[in-house]
C-alpha positions as MATLAB code, in Angstrom:
seq = 'RRFAQQLALGLAASAAACTTPAAKRNDGSAAPTFVLVHGAWCGGWCWRKLTPLLAQAGCAVHTPTLTGLGERAHLGSRETSLQTHVQDLQAVLQMHDLRNVILVGHSCAGRVTSLVADRERARIKQLVYLDAFVPEDGKRVVDYLLPLVRREAIVKVGAETGFVPPVPATALGVTDGTDLAWIN';
ca = [
     -43.101   -0.082   44.133;
     -46.517   -0.688   42.574;
     -44.920   -2.266   39.512;
     -42.765   -4.572   41.638;
     -45.773   -5.634   43.718;
     -47.886   -6.367   40.631;
     -45.021   -8.231   39.051;
     -44.493  -10.368   42.145;
     -48.204  -11.221   42.361;
     -48.394  -12.068   38.672;
     -45.227  -14.134   38.849;
     -46.518  -16.110   41.817;
     -49.794  -16.900   40.044;
     -48.283  -17.709   36.660;
     -45.156  -19.532   37.838;
     -47.337  -22.180   39.464;
     -48.001  -23.440   35.950;
     -44.256  -23.799   35.324;
     -43.160  -25.795   38.339;
     -42.163  -28.819   36.284;
     -40.196  -28.659   33.036;
     -42.184  -29.801   30.005;
     -40.199  -33.018   29.643;
     -41.131  -34.117   33.174;
     -44.791  -33.067   33.419;
     -47.003  -35.999   34.382;
     -49.962  -34.962   32.231;
     -47.894  -34.684   29.050;
     -48.650  -30.987   28.645;
     -45.944  -28.449   27.955;
     -45.062  -25.803   30.496;
     -46.181  -22.366   29.373;
     -43.852  -20.110   27.488;
     -43.724  -16.510   28.611;
     -43.309  -13.794   26.009;
     -42.614  -10.590   27.918;
     -43.116   -7.414   25.903;
     -41.566   -4.207   27.207;
     -43.161   -0.783   27.302;
     -42.007    2.484   25.751;
     -38.373    3.560   25.966;
     -37.257    0.094   27.061;
     -36.177   -3.117   25.416;
     -36.057   -6.804   26.169;
     -33.294   -5.957   28.662;
     -35.846   -4.594   31.148;
     -36.932   -8.149   32.037;
     -33.480   -9.427   33.002;
     -34.297   -9.548   36.725;
     -37.475  -11.543   36.098;
     -36.304  -13.922   33.369;
     -34.097  -16.103   35.626;
     -36.945  -16.508   38.115;
     -39.289  -17.820   35.448;
     -36.567  -20.049   33.989;
     -35.861  -21.499   37.453;
     -39.565  -22.318   37.688;
     -39.240  -24.387   34.505;
     -40.712  -21.918   32.025;
     -39.364  -20.900   28.657;
     -39.040  -17.118   28.375;
     -38.705  -14.822   25.364;
     -38.040  -11.091   25.789;
     -38.074   -9.542   22.320;
     -37.130   -5.926   21.730;
     -39.482   -4.000   19.461;
     -38.159   -2.125   16.430;
     -36.756    1.302   17.221;
     -36.176    0.597   20.916;
     -33.369   -0.739   23.103;
     -30.686   -2.511   21.101;
     -32.876   -2.057   18.014;
     -33.068    1.747   18.353;
     -31.016    2.176   15.174;
     -33.843    0.520   13.196;
     -36.420    3.119   14.207;
     -37.711    5.639   11.703;
     -40.780    7.752   11.000;
     -42.288    4.629    9.451;
     -41.968    2.642   12.697;
     -45.500    2.214   13.986;
     -47.825    0.138   16.094;
     -48.146   -2.160   13.086;
     -44.356   -2.589   13.005;
     -44.396   -3.701   16.640;
     -47.288   -6.081   16.008;
     -45.294   -7.615   13.141;
     -42.200   -7.868   15.374;
     -44.113   -9.836   17.959;
     -45.949  -12.017   15.457;
     -42.573  -12.912   13.928;
     -41.252  -14.022   17.328;
     -44.267  -16.273   17.859;
     -44.114  -17.713   14.358;
     -40.344  -18.103   13.899;
     -39.980  -19.886   17.261;
     -43.263  -21.768   16.664;
     -44.396  -20.775   20.138;
     -47.558  -22.306   21.566;
     -49.190  -22.290   24.997;
     -47.899  -18.702   25.386;
     -48.530  -16.423   28.321;
     -48.211  -13.082   26.543;
     -47.341  -10.248   28.925;
     -47.629   -6.639   27.781;
     -46.217   -3.913   29.995;
     -47.294   -0.282   29.718;
     -47.548    0.765   26.047;
     -47.159   -2.855   24.964;
     -50.725   -3.484   26.135;
     -51.927   -2.246   22.768;
     -49.384   -4.356   20.872;
     -50.173   -7.540   22.784;
     -53.922   -7.011   22.367;
     -53.598   -6.902   18.594;
     -51.182   -9.840   18.481;
     -53.390  -11.967   20.731;
     -56.308  -11.299   18.404;
     -54.270  -12.319   15.339;
     -52.464  -15.298   16.915;
     -55.240  -16.802   19.061;
     -54.139  -20.405   18.549;
     -50.716  -19.629   20.060;
     -51.886  -17.687   23.114;
     -52.890  -19.402   26.347;
     -53.224  -16.258   28.437;
     -52.913  -12.515   27.916;
     -51.567  -10.488   30.843;
     -51.684   -6.697   31.047;
     -49.002   -5.481   33.433;
     -49.685   -1.843   34.256;
     -50.648   -1.630   30.596;
     -52.513    0.713   28.304;
     -55.389   -0.670   26.292;
     -56.667    2.440   24.496;
     -60.242    2.871   23.421;
     -60.942    3.026   19.700;
     -59.769    6.302   18.237;
     -57.304    7.024   21.056;
     -53.557    6.725   21.177;
     -51.426    5.670   24.113;
     -50.026    9.203   24.284;
     -53.589   10.407   25.001;
     -53.375    8.638   28.362;
     -49.718    9.170   29.069;
     -49.356   12.640   30.497;
     -51.382   15.684   31.498;
     -52.646   17.793   28.597;
     -49.899   20.458   28.495;
     -47.056   17.951   28.605;
     -48.850   15.643   26.163;
     -49.065   18.429   23.576;
     -45.332   19.082   23.959;
     -44.594   15.397   23.445;
     -46.833   15.192   20.380;
     -45.046   18.257   18.941;
     -41.580   16.744   19.514;
     -42.775   13.410   18.127;
     -44.148   15.098   15.009;
     -40.870   16.923   14.442;
     -38.497   14.027   15.118;
     -40.605   10.912   14.655;
     -39.817    9.836   18.222;
     -41.495   10.505   21.546;
     -38.946   11.473   24.229;
     -38.837    9.290   27.356;
     -40.689   10.131   30.521;
     -38.365   10.327   33.538;
     -38.394    7.035   35.468;
     -39.262    8.960   38.642;
     -42.551   10.003   37.004;
     -43.363    6.310   36.708;
     -42.804    5.708   40.421;
     -39.219    4.413   40.304;
     -37.406    5.877   43.308;
     -34.646    3.415   44.228;
     -31.273    4.864   43.196;
     -29.945    1.573   41.857;
     -33.086    0.975   39.798;
     -33.050    4.554   38.486;
     -29.424    4.184   37.335;
     -30.239    0.836   35.663;
     -33.309    2.216   33.856;
     -31.652    5.452   32.812;
];
């Protein structure tokens, strides 16, 4: 519920900038482009309920999937890192020559979007943290993720397999049966 409320508030504030398609804006400026970056254990698919709403408001929307996740899970390896995800996102911005971007980082993507925004300042209009982690120097996202006992178990599994197992959606506040089935 909290996520949906934050998303609705953010959409209402940001969509106001998109109300007219770029070709029809009176001031000659382009409508913002949203780049929505998913959190852990998701993919670009997780934005499919939001994307049509932004498109209807006249915005361009990109929902990349980071290496090793979603439909790109087969590309993940022990070498997949934060740097890999930063490079993924930089490539999206550069290959599509995106400008005037509202860069949205959800959950663990807060760290990714922070680094990308720092490296691609000329392309970014606004940086939005949506229920996102922005770790302090020297800390990892996993340090904030779960209570100490569970965190140690996750770090152990991650060290053995190279992957951190997903947290149940119910632990993240998702309770609606339809949404749980979709996420799972």
